[in-house]
N, C-alpha and C positions, 0 to 999 in steps of 0.2 A: 795497627791491628784492628781487624773488623770484628763485629759482633756476630755476624751471620755469614756462613760459607755454604755454597751449593756446588757440589761436584758430581759429575756423572760416575756411576759405579757400574761395572759389568758384572751381572749375575750369571754365573755359569752353572747350568743345571746338570747334575749327574745322578746316578741311581742312589748314591749315599748322601745326597744333600746339595746345598747350593754354595759354591765358592764365590767370594766377592773380592774384586780388585778395583783399584782406582787408577786409571791410566795417567792422571796428572800427579799422583802422589806415589812415586816408586817406593816399594817396601810396605805399603799399607794394604793389608789383606785381612780377611776374616771369612767366616762361613756361617751357615745356619742349616738346621734340619728342614725348615719350611720358610716361606717368604717373610712372614712376620718376624721370625727370629733373625733372618738374614738382614732385614732392614734395620732392626734394633741394633744388631751387632755392627752393622756398617756405620751407623751414626756414631756409636761409641769409638770404634776404631779410627774413623776419620777425625773426630774431635781430639783424641789422644795424639794422633799423628801430627795434626796441625799445631796443637799446643806445644809439642816437643820442638817443632820447627820454629815457632815463635820464640820459645825460650832460648834456642840456640842461635837466634838471629838470622835464620835462613830466610831466603826470599820465598814467599808463598806464591806459587804459580797461578796464572789465570786458568780457569776451567776451560777445557776443550768443548766447543759446541757439540751437542749430541749428534747432530747430523754428520759430523766429520769422524765419528768413531766407527771403526769397522768391527763387526761382530760375526760370530759363527752361528750355525743353525740352533745350537742348544744354549744360546746366550741372549740376554736382553740388556738394555741400558736403562738404569733407574737413577733419576736425579736424587741425590741424598743431601738434605739440608740439616745443618747443625747451628744451634744458637750457642755460641761459646760460653757466655756467662753461666749457663746451666751446668755445662760440663766442667768448667774451671772451678766452680764451687765445690765439686766433688774431688778435685785433684789437689791434694795438699801434701806437703812434705811433713812427715812425722819423724821426730828425732827421739831415739830411745837410748837411754843411758844403761850400759851394761858393765858389770864388774866381772873381771876374768882373772882367775888364778892359774898360772902356768908354771911348769918346772923351770928353775933357773939354769939348768944344765949341769949343776954340781952333782957329783956322785957321793952319796953318803953311805958309809958302811953301816951295817946293822949295829955295831958296837957303839957308834957315835950317837945313835938315836936314843940310847937308854939313859 
């Protein structure tokens, strides 16, 4: 597992905001209302996605060179870098103990409860 990952993200500009996808990380998507928010959300989405892949033992793919990524007129390619120790420190499993009372399925007549 590496500490730093850099992957190209495709920023797709539309009238309602910016959609972000990662060609090398299928299923990793996010968005933002402006570029600053889109970059911040892209870093978090990428870190969470890669963390999940690492936890599952999946192979982390090599990033595609930016020059090989095909884009449309309303898109740009932005390299996104994440330092995993920072994001991993915020990802932790929290266990919560709950007590639950449920009916046992018995039918009790009103006379039996007195």
